[in-house]
N, C-alpha and C positions, 0 to 999 in steps of 0.2 A: 503493499498501502505505498505507494509514491503521494510526499507532499507536492503540494498548488499551490499557485495562486491566482486569486481572482481579483483581476485588477477596477478598480470603480474608482473616479471621480479623485483620480491621481494617485490613490493609495493604492496599495497589495494586501490585499486580506490572504492569510492562509487557507486551506480547502484540503477531504483527501477523496478518495471513490472505493468508498467500502463499500461492499459488497454483504448486504440484511435484505434479504429477499429480493436479491438483483443485486445492481450495482444502484449505492444512490450515494451521491456529491451532499457533503457534510460541509460549515465552514463555524465562523466564529459568530458568536453572537452581539459582537462588535460589527459586524457588517451589514446584522439585522438592521442594528440602530441608524447605520447610513443608510439605507433604502429608504425608511420610511420617512415621513413628516411627526410633528407631536399628535400631529391629529389620525396618524393610521394610514396615511395616503402613500402611494410610492412620489417618490422625489421627481422620478423622472420616468418613459416607458424601458431608458437600461437601464434603472434599478428594478422597473417591474418583471423584464427579460429575466435576472439574474437571480431573484429572488423565484419565479417560479422554476429556475433549473436546481436547486439548491433542494437537501427531502429534508435537512433539521441544524440548527443551529447550537452549536454547544458551545462553551466555555474554553476561551483560550486553551489552560493547561489541559484540557480533556483532549483536546482538536492534535495537540503537541506529543499526546503521552503515547505509548504504545498502542500497536495494532488491535489486541485485545482487549486490554481497557477499556478503547473506547468503540469497538464494537457493545461488549457487556453494557456501555454507558447508554445508549443508540441502541438497542435492544430493552431496556429497561425503561427509558419511553415511549417508544412506541407502542410496546405490549400492551 
């Protein structure tokens, strides 16, 4: 499971593709905040497109942890 980045609004956000009931793109909760206004709307069409491709947002320490920890965390949230 290789670390990758998502570029949005001049910043890079870490992401990982994991296998949980199929391949799922996971990123950090800081990106989720950057994509939305305080009123809960997308800040742009680009933000909407990025968000629709992400399965789940997690805290950054979880995302950068080992694969087993990340998969377990995701399974606990989605089951």
